[in-house]
C-alpha positions, 0 to 999 in steps of 0.5 A: 382912202375909203373912210371905213378902211381908215376907221378900222384898218388904221384908226382902230388898230392904232388905238389898240396899239396905244392900249397895249403900250399903256398897259402890257408894254409899260407894265412889262418894262416896269415889272422887269426893272423891279425884277432886275433890281431885286437881284441887288437885294430885298427892297420894298420899292423894288417889290412895288415896281414888280407888283405895279407892273404885274397890275398893268400887264394883267390880261383883263387890264390889257384887254380893256386898254385895247378896247378903250384905245380902239373906241377912243380912236374911233371917237365914240360917245362916252358911254360906249367908250366906257362900256368897252372896258368890259368887253375888251377884258372879256375878249382878250382873256377868252381869245387867249394867245391871239387875244389882241385880234379877238379884241380888235374884231369884237370891240369894233363890232360892239362899239358900232352897234352901241354907237347906233343906239347911243343918245337914241332913247331917254334912258341912254345911260341904261340902253347904250352900255347894255347893248355894247356889253351884251353884243360884246359878251355874245361875240366873245362867247361865240367867237373870241376863242376861235379868232384867238386860236386862228391868230395864234396858229398864224403866229406859230406858223411864222415863228416856226418857219423863221426857225426852219428857214431863218434866212428866207424868213428873215428877209420876208418878215423884216421887209413886211413888218418894216413896210408896215411900220412906215405905212399909215397902219400899225405894225405894232398891232399886227405883231401883237395880234399874231404873237410875233416873237423869237427869231421872227420877232427879232426879224421884225425889230430889224425891219422896223429899225431899217425903216426908222434909222434908215430914213433918219440917216438918208434924209439928214441932208434935208432935215438935219438933226430934228429930222433924225430925232423925229423919224429915228425915235419917232416914226418913219411914217413921216416920209409917206408924203414924200414916198407917194411923190417918189417911191424910189426914196423907199428903196434904201430903207427896204434894201437895208431890211433885206440885209439886216433881217437875215443877219438878225436871224442867221448870224446873231440869232437876235430874238424878241421875247419881250411883249409881241407888240415891241416887235412892231416898234423898231426904235420908236422910244427905243421900245423894240430894244427894250423888248429885246433886253426885257425878253432876255431876263423875263420872257413874255407869255407869247414867247414862252409858248414858243419855247423861250426861256430867260438867258444871260446875255453875252457881249455877242448879244449886245453887239448884235443888238446894236449893230442890227438896230442902230449901226448897220441900218444907218450905214447901209441906208447912207450907202444905198442913198448915196448910190441912188442919189448918184443915179438921179433916182433921189434928188436933193429935197425929195426927203425934206419933211 
C-alpha cells in the first residue's frame, strides 16, 4: 500500500476514532448511566457521573482528543503532538456538526508542517508549537466551517435518503459501512465524520454486526471460541488476510448485511441516535448496541439535528436490537457459509486466523 494512503487514510483515521472513543463515546456512556440512575432518586455519585460524562463529551475536549489520536497514530514528535490539542479543539468547535472531518484534515496538515520544523532549530520548544498552532488556527479560520458544513450536508443527505427509501438505502448503508469495518480503514471515523445517525445509523450498525458476528460464527469451525470472541467482540478485520487469499469467504457476511440492513430500517425501524461514532462499531465491545440504547434515552446532538428525541423503548425495540445485532447475523452467515462450503467456494481452513 502507498505509504501516504496508509498514513492518512488508515493510521490517521484509526487514531481519530480512538480519540472519539476516549472522549465523546465513553463520556456519553457515563453521562447516560448517571442520568438513568438519577431516575431512581437524587444521589451525589449519580450526579457526579453526569458531570464527568459531560466533561469528556464537551466539544473542545472531543476535538483535542481526536487531534492527539491522529498525531499519536502518525508517530509525531512530542511537541507537535501536544500542540495538536489546541488545533483539534478549535477545528471541532468551528466545524460544527461536521467537526470530526474538519479535525481530520486540519490536524494532518498542521501536524505535517509542524513535523517539518521539529528539532530543526535551537529554540524548538517555541518554533514547533508555534508553527503547528498557527497553521492549524489559520486553516481552522479559513476552512473548518466549510469542511464541517460539507460533511454535515452529506450526512443529512444519507439520513434523508434512508428515511425516504429505507429499503434500498438500508442495503447500501449496511453493505458499505460493513465492508469498511472489515477493511483496514475506520468505519467508526467515517460515521463520525458524516454524523450518521437515525435509521441510517441503525443500518450501519446492522452492517457492522453482520460482518463481526458473521465472521465469528462462519469461522467457528476453524477458530473455535477464541475466534468467536476475538472477531465477535473485537474486529472482523482479522479476516483480511483470508479475504485476500479467497475473496469468496466475504460473501456470507456481505449477503447477511443485504438482509439485515433493510430489516433494520423497514421492519424494526432501529435508529442509532447515540454518538455517530457508535454507528460504525458493530459489536466491538458492544459499543454499537450501547449507542442504540443510549440514543433511546439521551439522543446525541447530531441525532437531534436530524429530528431525534428521547423515547421509551418497547419490547419490540429490544427484540429488534437483539435480532439485528446478534441472532440474524449468526444464523444467516452460518446458512450462507454452509451453502458456499457445499459448493466448494469455501474450504476447510480458509477462515483460520
